[in-house]
Steps between C-alpha positions, in 0.01 A plus 500: 500500500635844410537752783245746361248222444551380862438851630191555289340161570589442866200485727437421862382142544302486827405132482746223430498121527641300790766347275838564663743739335839351433780643715722574197229727359484698823882524497485645151243760610730603789794522258288738292413703808860571596570638154280800580675837479606634839700810585857423620416128473357499851267208416237618752307175509487146626253224421309250710344216298212320666342175391372182665516501880672841506202646316263341754700656787489838324122463471480419875695816586277709277185344650628564856566866418160542333324351802688736733380787281139379523491372143403159367804271549374241251463765228859611565621140496328425169658810343845371594425162343362605160819397313754220548789746531538849644816700436526761770715789377651678796631852450815581693563872438857613541429874503740533792788458255656806334338593167217249544140615547210292619290595198760351265500183708122486482498535121770236466296256704196577285711418192598168658133424558417584138785283377355202688153564356625534145725195524210297646278603208774407254528155663125444474440533874216689659609770744334777693657754736313575814598665823215636705454439870741206526795735441425686823384229734755456780446124514583472129810723535625294794428171319698611199786630720485856373751737658439859599502714187398214268161496337298260291507660158279235347364151524511335160251214479631253248356189334385347175209688348168323475402409144181707517700815589694493169257740334487744794506851355772748574411757762408848382769762483487867416650563159858626536427782255251656744757489782792638302622855452746531214757781520754594240376261234 
């Protein structure tokens, strides 16, 4: 698949099958992630890949936090288990270093997330980035072993797309022409 085609046809795949994703495929996605541009090569990320029992334990932590917050723990648990693999992309900003700003670290991590999503699409995998409440639940942060200053930049749900989702339309986007101001052309 050509790069432009991957960008123009990538879509979020919210529902995937329970078929396991091969480890080598996830490794390739992570290899793509670390190729993201980042100022001063700070590599402001790390990855936690959850599957099998580790995914169940993550779901338990999310459910515990949801219950503490007065929300439905089973709904939280089911959200955590909607794909056979979750790649948790953890942002580790290094803005404390000279010439490095947090905003550049944030954008670099976003580029790493996008690389994963595009590479998954190219490999025929279904992927969807979510974050939401789980990123801020103390039980989830503790379970994942996040340090002070680290944040969950995204949870990428990963699996094999269901056959019936193959014709899912692309989401609407505002035409670039209506968002662009041309100067000096």
